N, C-alpha and C positions, 0 to 999 in steps of 0.2 A: 628217444621217443619214437623216431621213425622206424627203427628196427623192431621195437615192441609192437607197433601197429602191424607191421609186415608179418610178424610171427603169429599174432592173434588172427588176422584175416586168413593166413595160410592154413592155420589149424582149423578154423571154421569151414573153409572150403573143402579140406580133406575130410573132415567129419561129415559134412553134408554128402559128399560123394560116397563115403562108406555106408551111410544110412540109406541112400538111394539104391545102392547095389545089394545091401544085405539086410536092411531093416525089414521088419515084418508088420504089415498092416493087413488085417483080415486074411491072413494065411499066405499073402503074396508080398513080394518086395514092391516098393513104390515104382521101381523101374518097370516091373511086369504090369502094374496097373496102367502106367503111361503107354506101354506098348499096346495093350488091349484097347485102350481108348483110341489110340492112333489108328489101329486097324479097323475099328468100328466107324470112325468119322471120315477117314480118307477112303474113298471108294476105290477098290482094286482096279476098276476099269479105267479110271483116270491115270493111275500109275502105269497100267499096261499101255495106254495110249502114248504116254510120255516116253516110255521105254521103246515103243515101236517107232516113234518119230526119231528118237536118237539113233536107233539102228539104221533107219532109212537114210538119215543124214550121213552116217559113217559110210554106208554103202555107196552113196552118191559121190562122196569125196574120194573114196578109194577107186571108184570106177573112172572118174575123171583123171586121176593121176596115173592109172594103168593105161588109159587110152591116149594120154598125151605123148606126142612124139618129142624127140629131143630137139634142142635148138637148131634152127636152120643155119647152115654154114654160109657165110657171106664172103668168103675168101675166094677170089678169082684164081684162075690157073696161073696167072702171072705172079700174083702175090705168093702163091704156094711155091712157085719155082724160086722166087727171091728168098723166101724163108729157108728152103732147102739149101740154097747156095750159101747163105750165112752159116747154117749149121755145118755144112761141109767144110767151110774155111776154118771153123773153130777146132775141128778134129785134126 
């Protein structure tokens, strides 16, 4: 019974997708109608502001990472000499 339900729902979902992509309502597909409605209701200026804010944020993040210096080295000269001595003994 579960397999039959799965097949029926899958078939319905695929059929709806095909209809939305290729069906014809008033000379256009339902997908085209939705796109036109979306473009009319969502003002382009709002989308441009969102895109601009996103680009500004990306620029700020990349600028901080480009200006950031590497980690400061906290190893003293004595520590460095001891490490060099250990490495020399291994060779």
